[in-house]
N, C-alpha and C positions, 0 to 999 in steps of 0.2 A: 503493500500500500504506500510505498514511498518513504517509509521511516528511515531516518539516518542512524538510529540506534535500535537494537533489539535487546530486551532485558529478560533475565531469569532470576529467580529468587532462591537464595540459599539460607536466608534468615528464617526463624520460626514463623510460619505462615501457612494458611491452607494452600498457598501457591508454591510451596517449597518443593524443589526438585533435587534428585541425586545428581552428582556431577556428570555421570554418563547420559542420563536423560536430558539434562540441560544442554550438553554438547549436541545431542541429536536434534533437539528443538532449534538450537541456534544454527546448526548446519542447514536444516531445512529452510529456516527463515532467510538465511543468507543466500541460498540458491534462488529463492523466490524474488529477491530484490533486484535481480537482473545484473546489469553491468557493474553498478556501484555497490560495493560490499558494505552493508551496514555494520557499524561497530558493535561489538558484543559486550554487554554490561552484565555483571553479576552483583546482586544485592546481598550484602552480608550484615549480620548483627555482630555484637561483640564476640570476640574469639581470639585464639592464638594466631599471630601473624603467619606462622609457619603453616598452619592448617588452611588459612585463607589462601595463601600462595599456592599450596598443593592443589586445592580445588580449582583455583583460577587457571592453573596450568592444564589440568585435566579437561576443563570445559573450553579451553583455548579462548580465554577472555581478553579483551582489549582494555577494559575499564572495570575497576572495582568501585562499587558504590557502598560506602561505609556508614552504616547506621549505628545507633547506640550512643549518641552524643559524643562522638570522637573528639579528641584534642589533637593538636598538631603533632604531639609525640606518637599518637596512634597511627597517624598518616605516615610518619617517617618509619615507624616499625613495619608497616606493610611494604614500604618501598624496598626493604632489605630482602623481601621474598617475592617481589612482583615487579616486572619491568614496565608494565603498562601504566596508564593513568589511574589516579586515585581521586574519586569524587567524595567529599565529606558532606554529611547531611547535617544541616542546622534545623532543628525542630523549634518552631516558634509558636507562642500562644498569645501574641499581642502584636504591637506595632514597634517593638524595640528588639535590637539584636543583643545576644549575650556578650559579655565583656571580651571573650576570646575570639570573637568573630573575625577580626582582622588577622590575627595570628593564624587561624585556621585557613583563611583564604590564601594567605601567603604560602602555607605548607601544601595545600591541595591543588589539584589540576582543575577542579571545578567545585562549586558549592551548590548543593541541592537544598533548596528551601522547601520545607514540608511543615504541615500542621502538627503541633504537639498534642498527643492524646495520652492520658495516663494509662500505663500498662500496655502500651503498644509502640512498636518501633515505627510503623508507618502503615499505609494501606487502609486507613480508617475512613477515607472519603471526606474528611473535614476540610472546609474551605478556609483559606487564609484571607486576611484583610488586605487585598492587593493594593488598593488606593492608599491605605494607611502606611503600607510598607514602602511605597514608591520613593519617599524622600530619605529613607535611612539605609538604602542598599548600596550607596556609593562606595563605602568602605570595602565591600565585596567586589563590586564591578571593577574597581581599580586594580585588583589582584588576580581574579579568577573568573572564568565564565560562570554565568548564573543559570542554574537548572531549576525550573519551577515545577514542583509537585504539590500535592495537597488538594484533593477534592475536585480535580479537573474533570470535566465531562464535555461531551459534544455541545452542550447548551451554554457553557460558560468559558470555554478555552479562548475564544476570540476576545472576550472582555478582559481576561487575565493577561493576554498578550498585549492588548492595548494599554493596560494599566502599568505593566512592569517591563515589557520588552525583553523577556528572557532570551538567552541564547538557545535554550533547549526547553521543551515541555515534556514532562514525564507523567504518564498515565498508566493506571492499572485497574483499580476497582471501578473507575468511571466509564470503562468500556466493557463491563462484564454483565452477564445476565444472572450470575450467581458467583460467590467467591471462587476464583480460580478458573471460571468458565468465560472465555472471551466471546463477545457477541460481534459477529462480522459486520452487521449493519451499523452498530454503534462505533466500531473501529473506523469504518469508512466515513461516517459523519464527523468523527473527531478529526480525522486527517483533513477533510475538506474545511472544517471550521478553523483549523490551525494553519490553513494556507498551503497544505500539501496536496498535490494532485495524485490520488491513489492510482496505482498501476493495475490493480485487479478489482 
């Protein structure tokens, strides 16, 4: 459908895959994208860097998306076991950034902005206050690409893009008919609303 990134989940989630299954899913998705190969992203929760690196190698990932409120030292720890990019997730519950946001943006290759929900790493479908955040994200944008997650759907992604102008939009639950079950109609609608011309 024209996506530049394909993601798989290794964190605790109804969407969690084994490394072998994840590789098969990514291989099939990459083949379907045509001439341009989509970059392969793996979503991880807290864990030992050596284990994250091993799984990333088995799934042939290009990018690790690191959840669990990582700090810059966590990002650097992953780098000793992984040669690709590391995106760190900042979970927000208001219109302000945590004090370590600038240091995290310097350490990481991308910052994922997601909604904070008690007891969950992500995938909750909660929507961020995009307009309220627009004025405070400069500290991140000056250091790393901005990846926007958190409650995106075909109905609101265009407004989110207009408000924040992210480099990447990240969607999972917003294009599902049930947890872990992607809905092709919603996927196409999301791609179109995000300004991507679906290929299938």
